[in-house]
C-alpha positions in Angstrom: 1.2 -10.3 18.4 2.0 -8.0 15.4 5.4 -6.5 15.5 5.9 -3.8 12.7 9.0 -2.3 11.8 9.8 0.4 9.0 11.0 -1.2 6.0 13.4 1.0 3.8 13.4 -1.4 0.9 9.6 -1.1 0.5 9.9 2.6 0.9 12.5 2.6 -1.9 10.1 0.6 -4.1 7.1 2.7 -3.3 8.8 6.0 -4.0 10.0 4.5 -7.4 6.4 3.4 -8.3 5.0 6.8 -7.3 7.5 8.6 -9.5 6.9 6.3 -12.5 3.3 4.9 -12.4 0.8 7.2 -14.2 -2.0 6.1 -12.2 -0.1 7.2 -9.1 0.4 10.8 -10.4 -2.1 12.2 -7.9 0.2 10.9 -5.0 3.3 12.1 -6.7 1.9 15.6 -7.0 0.5 15.7 -3.3 2.3 16.3 0.1 1.2 13.0 1.5 3.8 11.2 3.7 3.8 7.3 3.7 5.6 5.0 6.1 6.0 1.4 4.7 6.0 -1.3 7.4 6.8 -5.0 7.8 4.7 -7.1 10.0 5.5 -10.7 11.4 1.8 -11.3 11.9 0.0 -13.9 9.6 -3.2 -11.9 8.9 -6.3 -13.5 7.8 -9.6 -11.7 6.9 -12.8 -13.7 5.9 -10.6 -16.7 5.6 -8.2 -15.2 3.0 -4.6 -14.4 3.6 -4.0 -10.7 3.8 -0.6 -9.8 2.1 -0.7 -6.0 2.4 -2.7 -3.2 3.9 -3.0 0.6 3.5 -4.3 2.7 6.4 -4.8 6.2 7.3 -3.5 7.6 10.4 -6.0 9.0 12.7 -5.3 12.7 13.6 -5.1 11.8 17.2 -2.2 9.5 16.8 0.0 11.9 14.5 1.7 13.2 17.5 3.6 9.9 17.5 3.3 8.5 14.2 4.8 11.1 11.7 2.9 10.2 8.6 -0.5 10.5 6.8 -0.6 6.7 5.7 1.0 3.4 6.3 1.4 0.5 4.1 2.0 -2.7 5.9 3.2 -6.0 4.3 2.5 -9.2 6.2 5.8 -11.0 5.9 4.5 -14.6 6.5 1.8 -14.2 3.9 4.3 -13.3 1.1 7.1 -16.1 1.7 8.3 -17.0 -1.7 7.2 -13.8 -3.5 9.5 -12.5 -6.1 10.7 -9.0 -6.3 8.2 -8.3 -9.1 5.2 -9.8 -7.0 6.4 -7.5 -4.1 6.3 -4.5 -6.5 2.9 -5.3 -7.6 1.6 -5.7 -4.0 3.0 -2.3 -3.1 1.6 -1.0 -6.4 -1.8 -2.2 -5.5 -1.8 -0.8 -1.9 -0.8 2.5 -3.1 -3.9 2.6 -5.5 -5.8 2.5 -2.3 -4.6 6.1 -1.3 -7.4 8.7 -1.7 -6.6 12.4 -1.9 -9.1 15.0 -1.7 -9.6 18.6 -0.6 -11.5 20.3 2.1 -13.4 23.6 1.9 -10.1 25.5 2.4 -8.4 23.6 -0.5 -6.4 21.8 2.0 -5.2 18.1 1.1 -7.2 15.5 3.0 -6.2 11.6 2.8 -8.1 8.5 3.1 -8.4 5.1 1.6 -10.4 3.8 -1.3 -11.9 0.4 -1.0 -11.1 -2.4 -3.7 -12.9 -1.4 -6.8 -13.3 -2.8 -10.4 -10.9 -0.3 -11.9 -8.1 -1.3 -9.6 -8.5 -5.0 -10.1 -8.8 -4.3 -13.9 -5.5 -2.5 -14.0 -3.6 -5.2 -11.9 -5.1 -7.9 -14.0 -4.6 -6.3 -17.5 -1.0 -5.5 -16.6 0.2 -8.5 -14.6 -2.3 -11.3 -15.1 -5.0 -13.1 -12.8 -2.4 -15.0 -11.2 0.3 -12.4 -10.2 0.4 -13.3 -6.6 0.7 -17.3 -7.1 4.0 -18.2 -5.4 6.2 -20.4 -7.6 8.8 -22.4 -5.9 
């Protein structure tokens, strides 16, 4: 079972990153709403641990979920993370947010898949082993 709860600490980190990171300027200048969640699920995909996930909320669910996007951190998969590793994970998830415009020049939101530029930015700034837990 996947119990998700709103996490204010993650929201604070996310808001600070949006305000200070140049590569998140598009988010800063948009009207997007993001809810940051904690999950108690140990999520796996293709045999790998999933530490975080960025998702667009489908229009049909907006009546009950008052946001455009969610960023979920899977708590069992980040046990032992430092505060800096958590910041990097949230930064990585924020890089997945895509902002575009429709024919009426209204903002539309989605997610970007992993790409080389995302990985390059993370590796150049934080190294290849940023998420290795050190006890």
